[in-house]
C-alpha positions as CSV (number, residue, x, y, z in Angstrom):
1,V,105.5,89.1,81.9
2,D,107.9,88.0,79.2
3,K,107.7,84.5,79.9
4,P,104.8,83.7,82.4
5,F,105.2,79.5,82.5
6,N,108.0,77.2,82.7
7,F,107.1,74.5,80.9
8,K,109.3,70.9,81.9
9,P,108.6,68.0,79.5
10,T,109.7,64.5,80.3
11,Q,109.3,61.7,77.5
12,I,108.9,58.4,78.7
13,R,109.1,55.8,75.9
14,T,107.2,52.4,76.0
15,S,107.5,51.0,73.1
16,G,108.6,52.1,69.2
17,S,105.2,54.2,68.4
18,E,104.1,55.0,71.8
19,T,105.1,57.7,73.8
20,Y,103.9,59.1,77.6
21,I,104.7,62.9,77.7
22,D,105.2,64.4,81.7
23,A,104.5,68.1,81.8
24,E,104.8,70.3,84.3
25,I,104.0,73.3,84.1
26,E,104.4,76.5,86.9
27,N,103.0,79.8,86.8
28,L,105.7,82.5,86.9
29,T,103.6,85.6,87.6
30,P,103.2,87.3,90.8
31,Q,99.2,86.9,90.2
32,A,96.9,84.4,89.8
33,L,95.7,83.2,86.2
34,M,92.2,81.9,84.9
35,L,93.3,78.9,82.2
36,E,91.1,78.5,79.6
37,R,93.0,76.0,78.0
38,I,95.5,73.6,78.4
39,A,96.0,71.1,75.6
40,F,98.9,68.8,74.3
41,E,98.8,68.9,70.2
42,P,100.3,66.2,68.6
43,G,102.3,66.2,65.9
44,P,101.9,64.8,62.2
45,M,100.1,61.5,62.1
46,L,99.8,61.3,66.0
47,K,97.1,61.1,68.4
48,V,96.8,62.5,71.7
49,I,95.1,61.1,75.0
50,D,94.6,62.7,78.3
51,M,95.7,60.6,81.1
52,N,94.9,63.0,83.5
53,S,91.7,61.3,84.9
54,I,90.7,58.9,87.4
55,V,89.6,55.3,86.8
56,D,87.5,52.9,89.6
57,W,87.9,49.5,89.7
58,T,84.8,49.0,87.2
59,R,86.8,51.4,85.1
60,N,84.4,53.9,84.6
61,K,85.8,57.5,84.3
62,Q,84.8,59.3,87.6
63,A,87.3,62.5,87.5
64,R,88.9,64.4,85.4
65,R,91.7,67.0,86.4
66,S,90.6,70.3,85.5
67,T,92.3,71.4,82.2
68,S,91.2,74.9,82.9
69,G,90.6,76.8,86.3
70,Y,92.3,79.1,88.7
71,M,96.3,79.0,89.0
72,A,97.7,80.4,92.1
73,P,100.9,82.2,92.2
74,H,104.2,80.2,91.5
75,D,101.8,77.0,91.2
76,I,103.0,73.7,89.5
77,W,100.8,71.4,87.9
78,R,101.6,68.1,86.6
79,L,99.7,66.7,83.6
80,L,99.9,63.3,81.8
81,Y,99.5,62.8,77.7
82,R,100.1,59.8,75.7
83,T,100.7,59.9,71.9
84,Q,100.1,57.0,69.6
85,P,100.1,56.8,65.8
86,L,96.7,57.6,64.2
87,N,96.9,54.2,62.0
88,P,98.4,51.2,64.7
89,S,99.8,48.7,63.1
90,T,102.4,46.2,63.9
91,N,104.4,47.6,61.0
92,S,107.8,49.3,61.9
93,S,106.8,52.2,59.8
94,N,104.8,53.7,62.6
95,S,108.2,53.3,64.9
96,L,109.7,56.9,65.9
97,N,112.9,58.3,65.3
98,V,115.1,60.7,66.9
99,G,114.0,64.3,66.3
100,D,110.4,63.0,65.2
101,V,108.1,66.2,66.8
102,L,105.7,64.7,69.5
103,G,103.5,68.0,69.8
104,H,103.2,71.0,71.7
105,M,101.5,72.5,74.7
106,D,98.9,74.9,74.1
107,I,97.9,77.1,76.9
108,A,95.5,80.0,77.0
109,W,94.4,82.2,80.1
110,R,93.2,85.2,81.3
111,S,94.6,87.8,84.0
112,A,92.4,88.8,87.1
113,M,92.6,92.7,85.1
114,G,91.0,90.5,81.7
115,E,93.7,90.6,80.0
116,T,93.9,87.4,77.7
117,G,97.4,85.4,76.7
118,R,98.3,82.5,74.9
119,L,101.6,80.5,74.6
120,L,102.3,77.7,72.4
121,T,105.3,76.0,73.1
122,Q,108.3,74.5,71.2
123,D,107.6,71.3,69.7
124,C,108.7,68.3,71.9
125,K,110.8,66.1,69.9
126,V,111.7,62.1,70.1
127,E,114.8,62.1,72.4
128,S,117.1,59.5,72.1
129,C,116.3,57.0,74.5
130,H,118.3,56.3,77.4
131,Y,118.1,52.7,77.6
132,R,119.9,50.4,80.1
133,D,121.4,47.1,77.9
134,V,117.6,45.5,78.4
135,S,113.9,46.7,78.3
136,M,111.1,45.2,79.0
137,E,107.1,45.6,78.7
138,V,104.8,43.6,80.7
139,I,102.5,42.0,78.0
140,E,100.1,39.9,80.7
141,L,99.4,41.0,84.4
142,P,96.3,40.4,86.4
143,T,94.6,43.2,88.2
144,Q,92.9,41.4,90.7
145,V,94.3,38.3,92.2
146,T,93.2,36.4,95.4
147,V,95.7,35.4,98.4
148,Q,98.0,32.6,98.1
149,D,96.4,31.7,94.6
150,P,99.0,31.2,92.1
151,F,99.1,33.6,88.7
152,K,101.5,34.5,86.0
153,L,103.3,37.4,84.6
154,V,104.1,37.7,81.3
155,C,107.1,40.0,79.9
156,E,109.1,40.4,77.4
157,L,112.4,41.3,77.1
158,T,114.8,43.4,74.2
159,N,118.2,43.7,74.3
160,R,118.6,47.4,73.5
161,S,122.6,46.9,73.4
162,T,125.1,46.5,70.3
163,R,126.2,43.4,71.6
164,I,124.7,39.5,72.2
165,L,123.4,38.9,76.0
166,E,124.2,35.7,78.2
167,L,121.6,36.6,81.1
168,L,120.7,35.0,83.9
169,L,117.3,35.5,85.8
170,T,118.0,36.4,89.0
171,R,115.8,36.6,92.6
172,P,116.9,40.1,93.9
173,D,116.5,38.8,97.1
174,S,119.1,36.3,96.1
175,L,121.7,39.3,95.4
176,S,124.0,39.4,98.7
177,N,126.7,41.8,97.4
178,T,124.7,45.2,96.2
179,S,128.3,46.8,95.3
180,N,128.3,47.0,92.1
181,L,124.6,48.0,91.5
182,S,123.7,52.1,91.7
183,E,122.1,54.2,94.5
184,L,118.8,53.6,93.2
185,D,119.1,49.8,92.2
186,A,120.5,48.6,95.2
187,S,117.7,50.3,97.2
188,I,114.9,48.8,94.8
189,V,116.8,45.3,95.7
190,S,116.7,46.1,99.5
191,T,112.9,47.1,99.6
192,S,112.2,43.6,98.1
193,A,113.5,41.9,100.6
194,S,110.1,41.0,102.3
195,P,107.9,41.0,99.0
196,A,103.9,40.3,99.0
197,F,104.7,38.3,96.3
198,I,106.8,34.9,96.4
199,W,108.3,33.7,93.0
200,T,108.2,30.2,92.7
201,G,111.1,29.7,89.5
202,V,114.1,28.6,89.9
203,T,116.6,30.9,92.0
204,N,119.0,31.7,89.1
205,K,117.9,30.5,85.3
206,R,120.1,30.8,82.3
207,L,118.1,32.4,79.4
208,E,118.5,32.0,75.6
209,N,121.0,34.3,74.6
210,L,119.9,37.6,73.0
211,A,121.3,39.2,69.6
212,P,121.3,43.0,68.9
213,G,117.2,44.1,68.7
214,A,116.1,40.8,69.7
215,S,113.1,40.1,72.1
216,L,112.5,37.2,74.6
217,R,109.4,36.5,76.3
218,L,109.2,35.6,80.2
219,T,106.3,33.8,81.8
220,M,106.8,33.6,85.6
221,E,104.8,32.4,88.6
222,Y,103.9,34.3,91.3
223,V,102.2,33.4,95.0
224,P,100.5,36.4,96.6
225,V,101.2,36.4,100.6
226,M,99.5,39.8,101.5
227,T,96.2,41.5,100.5
228,G,95.7,44.9,99.5
229,L,97.2,46.8,96.2
230,Q,100.4,45.3,96.3
231,E,103.7,46.3,93.8
232,M,104.9,43.6,91.9
233,P,108.5,42.8,92.9
234,P,111.8,44.0,90.5
235,I,113.6,41.4,88.2
236,L,117.4,41.0,88.6
237,L,119.0,40.3,85.3
238,R,122.8,39.1,85.5
239,E,125.1,39.0,82.6
240,V,127.3,36.0,82.3
241,G,130.7,36.4,82.5
242,A,130.4,40.2,82.7
243,G,129.1,40.5,85.6
244,N,126.7,43.6,85.3
245,H,123.3,43.5,86.7
246,I,119.8,44.8,85.4
247,V,117.2,45.6,87.8
248,L,114.0,45.9,86.2
249,N,111.0,47.4,88.3
250,N,107.8,49.4,87.7
251,L,106.2,46.2,87.1
252,G,103.0,46.9,87.8
253,R,100.3,46.5,91.2
254,V,97.9,44.0,91.7
255,L,95.0,44.1,94.1
256,V,95.0,41.1,96.3
257,N,91.8,40.0,97.6
258,S,91.1,37.6,100.9
259,S,88.6,35.5,99.0
260,P,87.4,35.2,95.6
261,I,85.7,38.1,93.7
262,A,81.9,37.0,93.7
263,A,80.7,36.4,89.5
């Protein structure tokens, strides 16, 4: 077989120096293959962390998605890796640039007849960031809270555009007209109408002007009203004067307990 595997990498940038690689591997052959090695080899001055593991509440490693084993015909595996600088620092020299090599996949296998093969994929290179005008990074969010006990979410907003942004922080459920949102963003807003957390902040809060490339740290307080593992509601930003709306979701999940955790 000329091409035994189909490899589709997707990059998820979380900061200037850290990137997640969501790798999809498909067995294109009509026979099962015994995969003896699947690894992501990082590029120069980078290290890789294999994220294909399960962690329990005490943060002890319990199991790992096998990086070797039986792969049936036309099976599709998804693997997640994280690349970081070998020597992390606050220096901007660690930031990745478009075209920098993140690494490549190294796959070795054996067929049912005992034939061996090895595939080194093309290098994954840093792609242009398709940021919206604003990106957000969660700085502080508790993993567990108690129902009806307030807690804080701390996040950092960064202006990714080339213009000064005048933004209004708004609760998603306060937006009655979603016609100017994308279908995905409108869906996110509508599903947050009955959140598991109540935001105790002002409904409309004017933020300080953000220059291009500048960042702003926000602290918001929530009250959990539903127990269980709950997803944080999205944040809605409105650009003053332009009428543009930016929905920031995927803030994280919090385990809400019915009573305080015993010490």
